[in-house]
C-alpha positions as CSV (number, residue, x, y, z in Angstrom):
1,M,16.2,8.5,27.5
2,A,15.5,12.0,26.3
3,V,12.5,12.6,24.1
4,S,12.8,15.2,21.4
5,A,10.5,18.1,21.7
6,G,7.6,17.9,19.3
7,A,8.0,14.1,18.8
8,T,4.9,12.3,17.8
9,T,3.8,8.7,18.2
10,T,3.5,6.6,15.1
11,S,2.8,3.0,14.5
12,A,4.8,0.6,12.3
13,L,4.6,-3.1,11.3
14,W,7.5,-5.3,12.5
15,Y,8.4,-8.8,11.6
16,R,9.5,-10.1,15.0
17,G,10.0,-13.8,14.3
18,P,9.1,-16.6,11.9
19,R,5.5,-16.0,10.9
20,Q,5.1,-13.4,13.7
21,V,4.2,-9.8,13.1
22,E,3.1,-6.9,15.4
23,L,2.3,-3.2,15.3
24,R,4.8,-1.2,17.5
25,E,4.4,2.4,18.6
26,E,7.4,4.6,17.9
27,L,8.3,8.1,18.9
28,T,9.1,10.0,15.7
29,P,11.0,13.3,16.1
30,P,10.2,16.4,14.0
31,P,11.8,16.3,10.5
32,G,15.4,17.3,10.5
33,A,17.2,19.4,8.0
34,G,16.5,18.2,4.5
35,E,13.7,15.9,5.6
36,V,9.9,15.9,5.2
37,R,7.2,14.3,7.3
38,V,4.9,11.9,5.3
39,K,1.6,10.8,6.6
40,A,0.8,7.4,5.0
41,L,-2.3,7.0,2.9
42,F,-1.6,3.6,1.4
43,S,1.2,1.0,1.3
44,A,1.4,-2.5,-0.3
45,I,2.7,-5.9,0.7
46,S,5.3,-7.2,-1.7
47,R,4.1,-10.7,-1.6
48,G,7.2,-12.4,-3.1
49,T,9.9,-10.7,-0.9
50,E,7.8,-10.2,2.2
51,S,6.7,-13.8,2.3
52,L,10.4,-14.7,2.5
53,V,10.9,-12.1,5.3
54,F,7.8,-13.4,7.1
55,D,9.1,-17.0,7.0
56,G,12.7,-16.1,8.0
57,R,14.0,-17.4,4.6
58,I,16.4,-14.6,3.7
59,P,19.8,-16.4,3.3
60,P,22.5,-15.0,5.6
61,G,24.8,-14.2,2.7
62,E,22.1,-11.8,1.3
63,F,21.3,-10.0,4.6
64,Q,23.0,-6.8,3.5
65,R,21.9,-6.8,-0.2
66,M,18.3,-7.5,0.8
67,R,18.0,-4.5,3.1
68,A,15.2,-2.2,2.0
69,P,16.2,1.5,1.8
70,F,14.6,2.7,5.1
71,M,14.2,-0.6,6.9
72,A,15.0,-0.9,10.6
73,G,16.4,-3.8,12.6
74,D,18.5,-6.6,11.1
75,F,17.7,-9.9,9.4
76,P,16.5,-12.4,10.2
77,F,14.4,-10.7,13.0
78,P,13.2,-8.3,14.2
79,V,12.9,-6.1,11.1
80,K,10.6,-3.2,10.0
81,Y,10.4,-4.0,6.4
82,G,8.5,-2.8,3.2
83,Y,9.1,-0.5,0.3
84,A,5.8,0.7,-1.2
85,A,4.4,3.6,0.7
86,V,2.2,6.5,-0.6
87,G,1.4,9.4,1.5
88,Q,1.0,13.2,1.9
89,I,3.7,15.5,3.0
90,E,2.7,17.2,6.2
91,N,5.6,19.6,6.6
92,G,8.5,20.6,4.5
93,S,9.3,23.2,2.0
94,D,6.4,25.2,0.4
95,V,7.1,23.5,-2.8
96,L,6.5,20.0,-1.3
97,R,4.0,20.6,1.5
98,G,0.6,18.9,0.8
99,K,2.0,16.9,-2.2
100,T,1.1,13.3,-2.5
101,V,4.3,11.2,-2.9
102,F,5.7,7.7,-3.2
103,A,8.5,6.5,-1.0
104,L,10.5,3.2,-0.6
105,H,9.5,3.1,3.2
106,P,8.2,0.3,5.4
107,H,4.6,0.0,6.6
108,Q,4.1,2.9,9.0
109,T,1.4,5.5,9.8
110,A,3.8,8.5,9.4
111,F,7.5,8.8,8.9
112,N,10.4,11.2,8.3
113,I,12.4,10.8,5.1
114,P,14.9,12.8,3.1
115,S,13.1,15.1,0.7
116,D,15.1,13.8,-2.2
117,A,13.9,10.2,-1.4
118,V,10.3,10.9,-2.3
119,V,8.7,11.1,-5.8
120,V,5.7,13.4,-6.3
121,L,2.9,11.6,-8.0
122,P,1.9,12.7,-11.5
123,E,-1.7,13.9,-11.8
124,A,-2.5,10.8,-13.9
125,V,-1.5,8.4,-11.2
126,P,-4.0,8.0,-8.2
127,P,-2.5,7.4,-4.8
128,L,-3.9,3.8,-4.5
129,R,-2.5,2.7,-7.8
130,A,0.8,4.2,-6.9
131,V,1.5,1.4,-4.4
132,L,2.5,-0.6,-7.5
133,A,5.5,1.6,-8.1
134,A,8.1,-0.7,-6.7
135,N,6.8,-3.6,-8.6
136,M,6.7,-1.6,-11.8
137,E,10.3,-0.5,-11.2
138,T,11.2,-4.2,-11.0
139,A,9.3,-5.0,-14.1
140,L,10.9,-2.0,-16.0
141,N,14.4,-3.1,-15.1
142,G,13.6,-6.6,-16.1
143,V,12.4,-5.4,-19.6
144,W,15.6,-3.5,-19.9
145,D,17.5,-6.7,-19.1
146,A,15.5,-8.8,-21.5
147,A,15.7,-6.2,-24.4
148,P,12.5,-7.4,-26.3
149,G,12.0,-6.0,-29.8
150,P,9.1,-5.3,-32.1
151,A,7.3,-8.3,-33.5
152,D,8.9,-10.6,-31.0
153,R,7.0,-13.7,-29.7
154,I,7.2,-13.3,-25.9
155,A,6.1,-15.6,-23.1
156,V,5.9,-14.5,-19.5
157,V,5.6,-17.4,-17.1
158,G,3.9,-16.5,-13.8
159,A,1.0,-14.1,-13.6
160,G,1.9,-12.5,-10.3
161,V,2.3,-8.7,-10.1
162,V,5.7,-8.5,-11.5
163,G,5.0,-11.1,-14.3
164,A,1.8,-9.3,-15.2
165,L,3.5,-5.9,-15.3
166,V,6.3,-7.3,-17.5
167,A,3.7,-8.7,-19.9
168,Y,1.9,-5.4,-19.9
169,L,5.1,-3.4,-20.8
170,C,6.1,-5.9,-23.5
171,G,2.6,-5.8,-25.0
172,R,3.0,-2.1,-25.6
173,I,5.9,-2.7,-28.0
174,P,4.6,-2.6,-31.6
175,G,3.9,-6.0,-33.2
176,T,4.7,-8.2,-30.2
177,D,2.8,-11.4,-29.5
178,V,2.8,-11.6,-25.7
179,T,1.3,-14.4,-23.7
180,L,1.0,-14.5,-19.9
181,I,1.2,-18.1,-18.7
182,D,0.0,-19.4,-15.4
183,I,-1.3,-22.6,-13.9
184,N,-4.3,-20.7,-12.6
185,G,-6.7,-20.4,-15.4
186,S,-8.6,-17.6,-13.8
187,R,-5.7,-15.3,-14.6
188,A,-6.9,-15.3,-18.2
189,E,-9.3,-12.4,-17.2
190,L,-6.3,-10.4,-15.9
191,A,-4.4,-11.0,-19.1
192,G,-7.3,-9.8,-21.1
193,Q,-7.6,-6.6,-19.1
194,L,-3.9,-5.9,-19.6
195,G,-4.2,-6.4,-23.4
196,V,-2.1,-9.6,-23.7
197,G,-2.8,-13.3,-24.4
198,F,-3.1,-16.0,-21.9
199,A,-2.4,-19.7,-21.7
200,E,-1.9,-22.5,-19.3
201,P,1.5,-24.2,-19.6
202,A,0.4,-27.2,-21.6
203,N,-1.2,-24.9,-24.2
204,A,1.4,-22.2,-24.5
205,K,3.1,-21.3,-27.8
206,A,6.7,-22.6,-28.1
207,D,9.6,-21.3,-30.2
208,C,9.5,-17.9,-28.4
209,D,12.1,-15.2,-29.1
210,L,12.0,-14.3,-25.4
211,V,10.7,-15.9,-22.2
212,V,10.5,-14.2,-18.8
213,H,10.1,-16.4,-15.8
214,A,8.4,-14.8,-12.7
215,S,6.4,-17.6,-11.2
216,G,8.8,-18.3,-8.2
217,S,8.5,-22.0,-8.9
218,P,11.0,-24.5,-10.3
219,D,8.3,-26.0,-12.5
220,G,7.7,-22.5,-14.0
221,L,11.4,-22.3,-14.8
222,R,11.2,-25.6,-16.6
223,T,8.2,-24.4,-18.6
224,A,10.2,-21.3,-19.5
225,L,13.1,-23.3,-20.8
226,E,10.7,-25.5,-22.8
227,L,9.1,-22.5,-24.5
228,A,12.2,-20.8,-25.6
229,G,13.2,-21.0,-29.3
230,D,16.7,-21.8,-30.5
231,E,19.3,-19.2,-29.2
232,A,16.5,-17.4,-27.3
233,T,16.9,-15.6,-24.0
234,V,15.2,-16.9,-20.8
235,L,15.2,-14.1,-18.2
236,E,14.9,-15.3,-14.6
237,M,13.1,-12.8,-12.4
238,S,12.1,-15.1,-9.6
239,W,14.0,-15.1,-6.3
240,Y,13.8,-18.3,-4.2
241,G,15.4,-17.2,-1.0
242,D,17.1,-20.2,0.7
243,A,15.2,-22.8,-1.4
244,P,17.2,-25.1,-3.6
245,V,16.1,-25.0,-7.3
246,T,16.7,-27.6,-10.0
247,A,17.0,-26.2,-13.5
248,M,16.7,-28.5,-16.5
249,L,20.0,-27.7,-18.1
250,G,20.5,-31.1,-19.7
251,G,18.7,-32.4,-22.9
252,P,18.6,-29.7,-25.6
253,F,19.6,-26.8,-23.5
254,H,23.1,-26.6,-24.8
255,S,22.5,-27.7,-28.4
256,R,19.7,-25.1,-28.7
257,R,22.2,-22.5,-27.3
258,L,19.6,-21.0,-24.9
259,R,20.7,-18.0,-22.9
260,L,19.6,-18.0,-19.2
261,I,20.2,-14.7,-17.4
262,S,19.0,-13.1,-14.2
263,S,17.5,-9.8,-13.4
264,Q,17.4,-8.0,-10.0
265,V,16.2,-4.5,-9.3
266,G,19.0,-3.8,-6.9
267,R,21.1,-2.6,-9.8
268,I,20.1,-0.8,-12.9
269,A,20.2,-2.9,-16.0
270,P,23.6,-2.7,-17.7
271,S,22.0,-1.3,-20.9
272,H,20.9,1.8,-18.9
273,R,23.4,2.0,-16.0
274,P,25.7,4.6,-17.6
275,R,22.9,7.2,-18.1
276,W,20.2,6.4,-15.5
277,T,20.1,7.0,-11.8
278,Y,17.8,5.1,-9.3
279,G,15.7,8.2,-8.8
280,R,15.2,8.6,-12.6
281,R,14.2,4.9,-12.9
282,L,11.7,5.1,-10.0
283,A,10.1,8.3,-11.4
284,A,9.8,6.6,-14.8
285,A,8.2,3.6,-13.2
286,I,5.6,5.8,-11.4
287,A,4.8,7.6,-14.7
288,L,4.1,4.3,-16.3
289,L,1.2,3.7,-13.8
290,G,-1.1,6.1,-15.5
291,D,-3.2,3.4,-17.2
292,P,-6.4,2.6,-15.3
293,R,-6.2,-1.0,-16.6
294,L,-3.5,-1.7,-13.9
295,D,-6.1,-1.4,-11.2
296,A,-6.9,-5.0,-12.0
297,L,-3.8,-5.9,-10.0
298,L,-5.1,-4.4,-6.8
299,A,-6.9,-6.4,-4.1
300,P,-9.4,-4.6,-1.8
301,P,-7.4,-2.7,0.7
302,V,-6.8,-4.0,4.3
303,A,-6.8,-1.6,7.2
304,F,-3.4,-1.1,8.8
305,R,-4.7,-2.0,12.2
306,D,-5.9,-5.4,10.9
307,L,-2.7,-6.2,9.2
308,P,-1.2,-8.5,11.9
309,A,-4.3,-10.7,11.8
310,R,-4.7,-10.6,8.0
311,L,-1.1,-10.9,6.8
312,P,-0.7,-14.7,7.2
313,N,-3.6,-15.3,4.8
314,V,-2.4,-12.5,2.4
315,L,1.0,-14.2,2.1
316,E,-0.3,-17.8,1.6
317,A,0.8,-19.1,-1.8
318,G,-2.8,-20.0,-2.7
319,S,-4.4,-16.8,-1.5
320,G,-5.1,-15.6,-5.0
321,V,-4.0,-12.0,-3.9
322,L,-2.0,-10.1,-6.5
323,C,-1.0,-6.7,-4.9
324,Q,-2.4,-6.2,-1.4
325,P,-2.9,-2.5,-0.5
326,I,-3.0,-1.3,3.0
327,T,-5.1,1.7,4.0
328,Y,-4.2,4.0,6.9
329,P,-6.5,5.9,9.3
């Protein structure tokens, strides 16, 4: 097999089987026409989706829809997966060279990518915090789907990264009463840092105008339905992979005329789809990361070389990790 002149060796994380990961060396050619070379500074594990990839729980019917933009391989295994990379452009046009950018690329020390697939970070967004961009994009799309209004009483069930970001965005709408709800009482500190209220499920305010569910648990969905007021919307942002989920749609669900809808970042919310592109939405999400309070979502970074050994603990449901950044040599 011929090797391109000027090719360099890079290292990438691969999911090679259920709960099995490894770092693989790859020969990366020089950037082609319209491409740039990005040297990774940070990336982040998307705990919700990547735990399903790690366990081999992507349903066969979703193999194509769940492909990340620049992943390699095919589900279920082996796959090079991930979509939260921040790096510095090493070579490209004079306009881009040296810029720090975000890209929806898997975990890899350096990579080539089309120049129109990177977003230059605003000065107000430091590289480490920028690994939250994909999560913020999901949260932003969810808020568009939910359509909260001023003075609404809003509950967000599930204080993971996406739920916390949804609560943060809703809390910036004038007059809203936003409560982040979680079974882990220690998340109260996070809620306070983000400027919203906190409650455990048994103590949460009911009769909400809007409830967003992002806990990834059927019990959380039950809580969300219980907290919704008459004719309110319950927005489901959790994705369960191949796990069956029982939703309590008996009792007062119909008589209270509740509205249960889904949100998924793969498509722009219908309210914005005629005017917004994916690039515009991603750039907007990155711009929303200028608030230093969002650093509360970041765990201490893990070195890329240590990722195969550390990843099982990071992805454990009880690990307590919110967003797990990765740092590169």
